N, C-alpha and C positions, 0 to 999 in steps of 0.2 A: 431526514429524520427518518428512522425506519419504524417503519407500523409495530406494535408491540406484538400483533399476530404472528409476525416471523422474528421471533425472539432469537430462534436459534442461529438467525445471520450473528448475532453480538457472538456467539459461541466461538464462529468461525473468525470474527475479528479478533477474541483474543487467542485463540490456540497459533493465528498466524502470528500476532505480535510477540508471542511466548517463543515460537521458533524460532523466531529471526534474536531475539533476546540470548538465548540458549546456544546459538549459532555464533554469535561474537563474542560469548564466553569465550568458546574455543580458539576461535581465531584471535582473540588480546594473546593469551597464553602461547599460541604457535609465534606471534610476533617478537616472542621474549626468547622463541627457542626452547619450550618446555612445553612437556606432553601433559593433557589433560582429560581428566573424564570426559569433557564437556565437548574435546575434540575427537573423540572416538563417539560417544553415544550422538551427538547432534549435530554429526557433519553435515548430515542434509539440512539442516535447518534454516538454510538460505531460502529453502522452497517456501517459505512463507510470504517472501516477496511475492513470488508467482500466485499464490493462493489472495494475497491483498486486491493485485489487478484484476482477477476474477470478480473478485467482492465488488472490487470499485464499478466494473461494469455492470453489473447485477444491482446494487444499489441506484445507482445512477438513473440506469435505466426506470427501476422501479420507483423511485422517485420523481420523475420528470418526464415520464413518455405523456402522460396526458399533455404535458405543456408543448409538444413538439408540434410544429405548426402555427404557433401562438407567439406573434411577435412582440406583443406586450409583455411577455412572460420571459423575454430574451434578459432586460436588466435586473431584472430580480432572480434569474437564474445565476447571472453573472455574478452577482453581490455575494451570493448563498455560497458559492464556490469560493471567491475569493475572501471571505471570514472565513470559511471553514480552514482554509488552508495558512493563510498567511499571518492573521495577527501572531499565534504561538509560535510559528516559526522564526518570525522577525526576533521575537525575545529569546528564543534559543540559539541563533547564530549571535545575535547582539552579546550574550552573556558569555559564550563561547570565545568572541573576540575581547571582551572586558577581562576575563578569567587570567588570558594570554599576556594582557599587559601588565594586570596587577601582580602577575608571580615571574616576570620576565622571561616568558617563554618564548621561542622564537619560532616564528612562521616558516615554513618552505620557500625557497628563493619562487618557485612559481606561484606562490600562494601570495607574492607581496604586490602584484600588480592590480592597479583599479580596474581594469577590464575582470579580470576573476573574480573580484571582490565585489562586483557588482551584478556578475553572473549566478554569483552563490545566493545573494540576497533576492535577485528576482526568481530563480529556479530557471535559469535559462540551461540547457545543456553546455557541455564544458566538453570540449575535445580532446583526449588523452589524459585526462585526470577527473579525480572525485572533485565536487566540490568542499566547500570547507565546512559544512556538517555534512560528511562523508554519507549517511544513511541518503541525504535528500538529492541522490541521483534518479531516485523511484518518482521522486514528487515530479520530475522535468517529464517524465512519460505520463504521470497523472493530468498534468495541465495540458499535455498536447491531447489528451482524452476529453478532459472538459471544452477544450476549443472547439473539437470536431463535432461534440456533442451541440454545444452552442451554434456552430451552425445549420446544423439540423433542427433546432429549434424554429429558427428562421423561414424554413424552406419546407417543413411539413414531413408527412410520414413515409409519404412513397421515396421520396428523395433522399431521407432518414436512410432509409431500408436499401436501397440502391448505393448511396455511398459508404454504407457500412459493409456493402458486398464487394464493392470496388477496393473500399482500403484493406479487406480481408485477402482477395488477389492478388492486388498488388504487393502486398507483404511477402506472400507465398513465390511470386514472380520474382521478386527482387531479391530472395534470399536462396533462391534455386538454378539463376541464371549470373554467370560469370559477367561481371561488368567492372566500371571502373568504380573507386570508392568516394564515395560523397558524402561527408558528416551529417549535413544536414538532410540528406533521403535517409543516412542510415538511421538515423533517428526517429523519424518519420515513419519508416517501413521496418523498425526494429522487430524481431518475433516477439518480444516481449509485448508489444500493442496486441497483438493476436489474441492475446489472453481476455484485454478489455472487450473484445469481439466477440469471444465465447461468454463473457459474465453477461453481454448486453443479450445474447441467444439464449441463456439462463434465465432471464428477468422474461423474455418475452414468453418463453415457455411456462414460465410461474403463472402468467397472465393467461395462457393456454393450457388449463389443466389436462384437457381431451388430448392432449401432445406429449405430455410428459411420456408416454411409455415409447412414443418415438425417440424421445431426447435420451430417453436409457438406452437404446439401441443405439445409438448415434456414439454415445461415450463408449459402450465396448465396441464399435465397431472401430473409432478412431484407434483406441488404443490396442485393440489386436494389429490393426495396418502397421501403426506407428512402431509399434514392439517389434513388428518382422525384418525394420530395418535399422541401423545405428542410432542409438541415440546420442551419439557424439555430435551430429548434428544438431544446432540450436534449435534450429525452426519446428524441427520432428519433436524434440524435446518438449518445447513451449507448447505445442499441439496436446501432446499427451497429458502434459501436467493440467494445463487447461480444461482439457475433458474430464480429467479425472476431479478436479477439483470442482467444476460445474455440478457433474454429478452430486458432491456432498454437500454443497448448497444446496441445491434442490432438495434432496434428503431431509436438510436442518431446518426446511421451510414449514414441513410437516411435523416437527418434535412432539411429542403429547406433553401434557403438562407433569412435573414431577410431584411424587406423592410423599415420598419417604421423606425425613427429615436429612439424611444425607447426600441424596440429591437436590433437594433445594438449595441446602447450604452449596453444593458444587454449582448450581444454578446461577445463585446470586454473586458468586465469586467470579463466575466465567461474563456475567454480565457485567459486571462492576470492572474486569479487565477490559472486557470488550469497550465499554464506554471512553475509557482511559487509553485505547490502543495507539493515539495518533501522539497522546503526548509520551506514551511510553516507548514508541519508535523513535521520537525523536530525540528524546534524553538519553537512552540508555548507553549508547557508545560514549557519551561523552563522562558518564558516571564510570562505567566498567575500566575506561580508560587511565580515569585519575585513580580508583582506587588500586591498581595492579600498581601503577608508577609508585603509590606511596607506601603500598604495604607488601609488596612481590619479595621481598626478603626477609620479612619478618612473620608471614602467614603461611601456612602449607598451601599450594595453587589449588587444589580442590576446593581445600575448607574457602580458602578465596574466592574462588569461583561461584561457591553459594553464597557467600555474604554479599558479594556485587550481584547474584541475581535479584535477592530480596530486597537491596536497597534500591537498584533499579528500576523495579516493579511498585515498592513503596513511593518514591519519587515521583515516579511516573503518575500512579495515582493522587498523588498529593496537588502536583502540579495542572491536573486535569480539573481536582477539585475547586482547588484558589485561585486559577489563574485562567485556563482554557476555557472552563465551564461557564464561569463569570462574562468571560469575554463574549463567548456565543451569545450570552441571554442579552448582553447591552448592546450588542449589534444587531439581533434579533428585533429586539425593541425600539430601535434608534434607527436602523437603515433598511431593515426588511419588511418587517410588519408595518412600518408605515407607506412603503411601496405599495403595498395591496390595496390602502384605503385610499390612493390618490388616483 
């Protein structure tokens, strides 16, 4: 749970979710081989995923830094992460399967194996293809980060920072040195995972306010350094993006309270979308695909894009309010708070 004092982090979650949503409006149109204004304006919206990863590193560090080294907090941490990710995800993926059966829709041949289905449900990485809920590939990286953080809770702060540095160096070495491809190693040492580390560093800087100026210098230095080489290299791109987003996150922790009515409305809207960002993220591709498939021949493409945008946004918010939030409240009372009192 994010402290109200850093309300601006919710704005970051909202903007990241909106960027990915707008990006997928464009890619869906492209899948039908049609040009869309969303494909032109929001073709870089996929960077919202990078923003999410840095945010996750910051949020988990901020929420659980005091737990590092406390073995009695391991079960509590694991339960919080499990109930935050899995219940609503199980509902979404089961709903997709049910819709496919009800409407007689065919799964692709490679999606019909039990192994594929189990990995999609459990959010295990799948080699060579996306999981059944395509956007959940990012959750595979999220769970990898959660696992490594869980280990750090058991071992203490010194080991945590040593392991984090070792992980960062391993990612750099693995992606800079020629080697034989290994899927498991490629997942654990993916350039995407470096963004969680940047998020951790951002959280550490937030807790050490005197070091903020040094962090800003780090951001600009990283950007200048890696912009001087080709950004075709994925590791360099992740480092540039992660550093940039880390700077934005740090800046958002110090946002002042808005006084004008317009800005307060923006504040409430972004805060709401930030709260619902996970539900919006999980459900939006299903809604976009369904609406495009049904109405593509009868509604102007750009108009359909705007309709899909608002339907996805409203549906995600409703799912958060009616399903995700009640589940979180129930599990918090039944499984999480109960642990803290025993």
